C-alpha positions in Angstrom: 7.5 15.5 7.7 6.7 13.0 5.4 6.0 9.8 8.1 3.7 12.2 10.0 1.6 13.1 7.0 1.6 9.2 6.0 0.3 8.7 9.4 -2.3 11.4 9.2 -3.4 10.0 5.6 -3.6 6.9 6.9 -5.6 7.7 9.8 -8.0 9.8 8.2 -8.7 6.9 5.5 -9.2 4.4 8.5 -11.7 6.6 10.1 -13.3 7.4 6.9 -13.7 3.7 5.9 -15.3 2.9 9.1 -17.5 6.3 9.1 -20.5 4.3 10.5 -18.2 2.3 12.9 -16.0 4.5 15.0 -15.1 2.3 17.5 -13.8 0.1 14.9 -12.0 2.9 13.3 -10.4 3.7 17.2 -9.8 -0.2 17.8 -7.6 -0.9 14.5 -5.7 2.5 15.0 -5.0 1.6 18.6 -3.6 -1.9 17.4 -2.0 -0.5 14.5 -1.0 3.4 14.4 0.6 3.4 11.5 0.5 1.7 8.1 3.8 -0.1 9.0 2.0 -1.4 12.2 -0.8 -2.5 10.4 1.7 -4.4 8.3 3.1 -6.1 11.0 -0.4 -7.1 12.6 -0.2 -10.5 14.0 -3.0 -13.2 13.4 -4.1 -12.8 16.5 -4.3 -9.1 16.2 -6.2 -9.5 13.1 -8.9 -12.3 14.9 -9.6 -9.3 17.5 -10.1 -6.7 15.1 -12.5 -9.0 12.9 -14.3 -9.7 16.2 -14.9 -5.8 16.8 -17.1 -5.7 13.1 -16.6 -9.1 11.3 -18.3 -7.9 8.1 -16.8 -4.4 7.9 -13.5 -5.6 9.0 -13.2 -8.1 6.4 -14.4 -6.4 3.6 -11.4 -3.4 5.1 -8.7 -6.4 4.6 -10.0 -7.1 1.5 -9.9 -3.7 0.1 -6.5 -3.6 1.6 -5.2 -7.1 0.0 -6.9 -5.5 -3.4 -4.4 -2.3 -3.2 -1.7 -4.5 -2.3 -2.3 -7.0 -5.4 -2.7 -3.3 -7.5 0.8 -1.9 -6.5 2.5 -5.0 -7.0 1.2 -5.9 -10.5 3.9 -5.4 -13.0 3.2 -2.4 -15.5 3.2 -3.0 -19.3 6.5 -2.1 -21.0 6.2 -0.4 -24.3 9.1 0.2 -26.7 12.2 -1.4 -26.9 14.9 -2.1 -23.7 18.1 -1.5 -24.7 21.3 -2.3 -23.0 23.7 0.5 -21.9 26.2 -1.3 -24.3 24.1 -0.7 -27.5 23.1 3.0 -26.2 27.0 3.7 -26.2 27.8 2.2 -29.6 24.8 3.8 -31.0 25.9 7.1 -29.8 29.6 6.4 -30.7 28.6 5.9 -34.6 26.2 8.8 -34.2 28.6 11.3 -32.7 32.3 9.6 -34.1 31.4 8.9 -37.5 
């Protein structure tokens, strides 16, 4: 199942990131066992997690923010964007004439 694979990958990444501090990884996974749960952490829950290892959790949260920024950034489009009307007219002209 896709959700299981995503959760397993999430757990692996969190444990790998906090390899030197497994207690921090377990605290984070306890508060947010899935990526969706992490996305919905409250400020109080984030504050609690920062208390487990302020520097490492802060770095982790910055890495997550960087990843979100990369995913949300627009891609450069190359070439031309044609409307369906223009494509239809061109196709009609090529096929019918």
